N, C-alpha and C positions, 0 to 999 in steps of 0.2 A: 347470670341473672337470676332474680329470685320467679321461683315458679309460676304464682300468680299472676307479677307484673308481663311474664312471657305470653302468658295463658292470656290478660286483658290487651295485650298491644295486638296479638296473632287472630285475635277474634274481631277488635276495632276494623282491623286491616280489611279480612276477608268479609266482613259486614258493609265495609267502606264499597270494596270492587262488587259484592251482588246486588246493595242498594243503586248505583249505577247501570247495572246493565237492566236490573230491575223498569229502569226508568226508562233506558232505550226501548225496551221491549216492549213496555205500556206504549208509547209512541209509534211505532210499528205496527204493532198488533192490534191494539184496542182501540186508539184517536180514530176517530172519523168512522171507526164500523160499526164499534158499538154506542157513541156518543160522539158528537160533533162540537168541536170546542173552538171558540173565535181567535186564541192565543195559541201559537203552536209553540210554546215553551218547551223543552224536554222536563223542568222540576216541577213547574207551573200545573200541570197538564196529570202529574203523577200525584200530585198531592190533592186530596178531599178538600172542598166537594170538587166534583169535577163537572159539573153544571153550576154555571154561577145563573143570578135571575138578572140577566144583564137584554134588555131587548133593543133594537135599530128601527128605526122608525124612517119607512120607505114608503113615499108618497100617499099619505096618510093611512097606511098601515102598522101596526105594530106588529115586527117580527122578530120570535126570540132570538138570538144568537149563540146561543148553547142550547141541546138539547138531546136528548137520551134517544138513541135509535134501538138499542138494547131494555128488558126492564132495568129499572135501577139497580135491584137488587142481584143482578147476574155482574152487574160492573163490580159493586162493592167487594164482591163474593169471590170474584177474580183477581182484584187487587188483596183482598183479605187473605184469599192461597198462595199468591207471590210473596208479601210482605211475611207472610208466617215461616216461609221457605227459607227466605230472606234471615232469618233471623234464629231459625233451628241449622239450619247448614255450615253455618261455623263456628258453632258451637258445638256440633258433629265432630267436624272435620279437627278441630284446635282440639278435643278430647285426644279424638284418635291419633295424633301426630305426638302430642305429649306422654301418653301410654305408650308406643312405638320408643321414641327416645329414650321412655327410662327404662325399658325392657332391654333396648338395645346397651346404654350405660354398664346395666346391671352386667350382662354377659363380658364383657370387655373388661 
């Protein structure tokens, strides 16, 4: 198989796995600890904006359904860090594996 196609397939495979792991970790670590969201869908909570401008009316009082516990920049900073790692780690692993396999083929 072509080296570029192999690299792309391997990168996308690893990227998919890491993004699923990120979404799960986000749900476990961040949701309801750094912000509260009324929907607890795994993928809805991982895709910005995290806090929607929805409200609920209870006994003539308007109460937000979603709100930040931690500052907004902290939540987005953690999310950006997780996404950055998920984009760079598969690239690094893919390059290392292909370099190793190329060196190993040359020796044989």
